[in-house]
C-alpha positions as CSV (number, residue, x, y, z in Angstrom):
1,M,64.0,88.1,115.6
2,V,65.6,91.1,114.0
3,F,67.8,90.6,110.9
4,L,70.1,93.4,110.0
5,E,72.1,93.6,106.8
6,I,75.5,95.2,107.2
7,N,75.0,97.3,104.0
8,D,71.8,98.7,105.4
9,L,73.6,99.6,108.7
10,Q,76.4,101.3,106.8
11,I,73.9,103.3,104.8
12,F,72.1,104.3,108.0
13,L,75.3,105.4,109.6
14,K,76.2,107.6,106.6
15,V,72.7,109.2,106.6
16,A,73.1,109.9,110.4
17,E,76.6,111.4,109.7
18,C,75.4,113.6,106.9
19,S,71.9,114.5,108.4
20,S,70.8,114.2,104.8
21,I,69.6,111.3,102.6
22,S,70.6,113.1,99.4
23,K,74.1,113.9,100.7
24,A,74.6,110.4,102.0
25,A,73.5,109.0,98.6
26,E,76.0,111.2,96.8
27,E,78.9,110.2,99.1
28,L,78.0,106.5,98.9
29,G,77.5,106.6,95.1
30,Y,73.8,105.4,95.3
31,V,70.6,107.0,93.9
32,Q,68.6,108.8,96.6
33,P,65.5,106.6,96.4
34,N,67.6,103.5,97.1
35,V,69.0,105.1,100.2
36,S,65.6,106.1,101.4
37,E,64.3,102.6,100.8
38,R,67.2,101.0,102.8
39,V,66.6,103.3,105.7
40,K,62.9,102.6,105.6
41,K,63.6,98.8,105.5
42,L,65.8,99.1,108.6
43,E,63.1,101.1,110.5
44,E,60.5,98.4,109.6
45,E,62.9,95.7,110.7
46,L,63.4,97.4,114.1
47,G,59.8,98.5,114.4
48,V,60.7,102.2,115.3
49,P,61.4,105.4,113.3
50,L,65.1,106.4,113.4
51,F,64.8,109.8,111.7
52,I,62.5,112.8,111.5
53,R,62.4,114.2,107.9
54,N,62.4,118.0,107.7
55,N,63.2,120.7,105.1
56,R,66.9,120.6,105.9
57,G,67.2,116.8,105.6
58,V,66.8,114.4,108.5
59,E,67.2,114.6,112.3
60,I,68.2,111.5,114.2
61,L,65.7,110.3,116.9
62,P,66.7,108.7,120.3
63,A,66.2,105.2,118.8
64,G,68.4,106.2,115.9
65,E,71.1,107.3,118.3
66,I,71.1,103.9,120.0
67,V,71.3,102.2,116.6
68,Q,74.1,104.6,115.6
69,N,76.1,103.9,118.8
70,Y,75.8,100.1,118.5
71,G,76.2,100.2,114.7
72,K,79.6,101.9,114.9
73,K,80.8,99.3,117.4
74,L,79.4,96.5,115.2
75,I,81.1,97.8,112.0
76,S,84.3,98.3,113.9
77,L,84.2,94.7,115.1
78,I,83.5,93.4,111.6
79,E,86.5,95.3,110.2
80,E,88.6,93.9,113.0
81,M,87.4,90.4,112.3
82,K,88.2,90.9,108.6
83,G,91.7,92.0,109.4
84,K,92.3,89.0,111.7
85,V,91.0,86.6,109.1
86,Q,93.0,88.1,106.3
87,S,96.2,88.1,108.4
88,E,95.7,84.4,108.9
89,I,95.5,83.6,105.2
90,E,98.1,86.1,104.0
91,I,101.6,84.8,103.5
92,Y,104.1,86.1,106.0
93,N,107.3,87.3,104.3
94,I,110.5,86.8,106.3
95,G,114.0,88.0,105.5
96,T,117.1,86.5,107.1
97,T,120.7,85.4,106.6
98,Q,122.0,82.0,105.5
99,S,123.0,80.7,109.0
100,I,119.7,81.7,110.6
101,A,117.7,80.2,107.7
102,K,119.6,76.9,107.9
103,N,120.0,76.6,111.7
104,Y,116.8,78.2,113.0
105,L,114.1,78.5,110.4
106,E,114.6,75.2,108.5
107,K,113.4,73.2,111.6
108,K,110.7,75.7,112.4
109,F,109.3,75.6,108.9
110,A,109.4,71.8,108.8
111,E,107.5,71.5,112.1
112,N,104.7,74.0,111.4
113,D,101.8,74.2,108.9
114,T,102.0,78.0,108.4
115,I,103.3,78.9,105.0
116,C,105.9,81.7,105.0
117,S,107.9,83.3,102.1
118,L,111.6,83.4,102.8
119,Y,114.2,85.9,101.5
120,V,117.9,85.1,102.2
121,E,119.9,88.3,101.7
122,S,122.7,90.4,103.2
123,N,121.8,92.6,106.3
124,S,122.0,95.8,104.3
125,T,119.5,94.4,101.7
126,L,117.2,93.0,104.4
127,K,117.0,96.4,106.1
128,K,116.0,98.1,102.8
129,L,113.4,95.4,102.1
130,L,111.8,95.9,105.5
131,E,111.9,99.7,105.3
132,N,110.3,99.5,101.9
133,N,107.6,97.2,103.3
134,E,108.6,94.4,100.8
135,I,108.9,91.9,103.7
136,D,107.2,91.6,107.1
137,M,110.0,90.6,109.4
138,V,113.8,90.5,109.5
139,I,115.5,87.9,111.7
140,T,119.2,88.8,112.0
141,Y,122.3,88.9,114.2
142,H,122.7,92.5,113.2
143,L,121.4,95.6,115.1
144,F,119.1,97.9,113.2
145,N,118.8,101.5,114.5
146,V,116.1,102.9,112.4
147,H,113.0,104.9,113.6
148,S,110.6,103.0,111.3
149,I,111.6,99.6,112.6
150,K,111.2,98.0,116.0
151,K,112.6,94.9,117.7
152,V,109.8,92.5,118.8
153,H,111.8,89.5,120.0
154,Q,115.3,88.4,120.8
155,M,117.1,85.2,121.6
156,K,120.6,84.0,122.3
157,E,122.9,81.9,120.2
158,N,126.5,80.7,120.9
159,I,129.4,80.9,118.5
160,I,131.4,77.7,118.7
161,L,134.5,76.4,116.9
162,L,133.6,73.2,115.0
163,K,135.6,70.4,113.5
164,S,134.8,67.1,112.0
165,I,134.2,64.3,114.5
166,H,136.7,62.3,112.5
167,K,139.4,64.9,112.7
168,K,141.7,63.9,115.6
169,D,144.6,66.3,115.4
170,I,144.1,70.0,115.4
171,N,147.0,72.4,114.9
172,L,145.6,75.9,114.9
173,Q,148.8,77.3,113.4
174,T,148.1,75.5,110.1
175,E,144.4,74.9,110.1
176,T,142.1,76.4,107.4
177,F,139.3,78.6,108.8
178,F,136.2,78.9,106.6
179,V,134.2,82.2,106.7
180,S,131.5,84.0,104.7
181,R,132.4,87.0,102.5
182,D,129.7,89.0,104.2
183,N,131.5,91.6,106.3
184,S,128.6,92.0,108.7
185,C,128.5,88.2,109.4
186,P,129.3,87.8,113.2
187,F,131.0,84.5,112.6
188,R,133.3,86.0,110.0
189,Q,134.0,88.9,112.4
190,H,134.7,86.5,115.3
191,T,137.0,84.4,113.2
192,L,139.1,87.4,112.0
193,Q,139.3,88.6,115.6
194,Y,140.4,85.1,116.7
195,I,143.1,85.0,114.0
196,Q,144.4,88.4,115.2
197,D,144.3,87.6,118.9
198,N,146.1,84.3,118.4
199,A,148.8,85.6,116.0
200,L,147.6,83.3,113.2
201,L,147.9,84.1,109.5
202,N,145.2,85.8,107.4
203,S,146.2,83.3,104.7
204,Q,144.6,80.6,106.8
205,V,141.1,82.2,106.1
206,V,139.2,80.9,103.1
207,E,136.0,82.7,102.1
208,I,133.0,80.6,101.0
209,D,129.6,82.2,100.4
210,S,127.6,79.1,101.2
211,L,126.9,77.8,104.7
212,N,126.1,74.3,103.3
213,I,129.4,74.2,101.6
214,I,131.2,75.4,104.7
215,L,129.5,72.6,106.7
216,A,130.4,70.1,104.0
217,M,134.1,71.2,104.0
218,V,134.3,71.0,107.8
219,S,132.6,67.6,107.8
220,S,135.1,66.3,105.2
221,Q,138.0,67.4,107.4
222,K,139.1,70.2,105.0
223,G,139.2,72.8,107.8
224,I,137.4,74.3,110.8
225,A,134.9,77.1,111.3
226,F,133.2,79.3,113.9
227,L,129.5,78.6,113.5
228,P,126.3,78.8,115.5
229,E,125.9,76.2,118.2
230,S,122.7,75.1,116.4
231,S,124.9,73.8,113.6
232,L,126.2,71.1,115.9
233,D,125.1,67.6,114.9
234,D,126.6,64.1,114.8
235,R,129.1,65.1,112.1
236,F,130.9,67.6,114.3
237,E,132.4,68.3,117.6
238,I,133.4,71.4,119.5
239,I,137.1,72.4,119.6
240,S,137.6,73.2,123.3
241,D,140.4,75.7,122.8
242,S,137.9,78.4,122.1
243,A,135.2,79.3,124.7
244,P,131.6,79.8,123.3
245,K,130.6,83.4,122.7
246,A,126.9,84.5,123.1
247,I,125.3,86.6,120.4
248,D,121.8,87.9,119.9
249,I,119.3,86.9,117.2
250,N,117.0,89.9,116.7
251,F,113.5,89.9,115.2
252,Y,112.4,93.2,113.6
253,V,109.2,94.4,112.0
254,R,108.0,97.8,110.8
255,N,106.4,100.1,113.4
256,D,103.3,100.4,111.3
257,S,103.0,96.6,110.7
258,S,99.4,95.3,111.1
259,K,100.2,91.7,110.3
260,S,100.0,89.1,113.1
261,I,103.4,87.5,113.7
262,P,103.1,83.7,113.3
263,N,103.5,82.2,116.8
264,F,105.9,79.5,115.8
265,L,108.5,82.1,114.9
266,I,109.0,83.4,118.4
267,S,107.9,80.4,120.5
């Protein structure tokens, strides 16, 4: 049985590339006798000469060409294997907004063993973080039109108008509508459009920069809010006066990203 050391194979490939033991030793940072010894060891292990030594250096033999061909494939496979293994143990960095973190990722994280790092920021900040390679993925309702970024997945979400299950009487002319201060938030945009279309007052809109507090305020009958359908639980019910509106949840990565996307994120 032949036992090949990866380091010996890499030294052999460098000698074959340089057609010179001395030049290969220089590029590898080894002393020349060490390189000669490793090549000789490989030849002894295989039982055939791989090079002819001459005044100009070395000339590869047919057996050496076979080793060179398979050696390159083997080194490539080893590097691929290393990349796969490292991507499995590397923490995947995700950037998203409050509503997606709460209504989509919270459950995903709880049901899976994969550890991910989470950034909750505005869409403009998320785009910069992804462009600067500080995070691996952005999950957002927003559309990014940037050459260095690509969309890898998309799913649908409905915007619905929620009230407390205990709130019986709804008068849209006097109700308080809770929204985020983020101007790019689709739920804020939809709320403001709804206010305009139904001749309601801007003074009915109250800004709160916390989804959890908005949910708590709606649950305690302090007002109503347009929110993702995934927010609906036994504390709330849908106000039927407003038809659901479908929006996209978009998943973006950098074009040059080499990290494997955790399956649970897009399954």
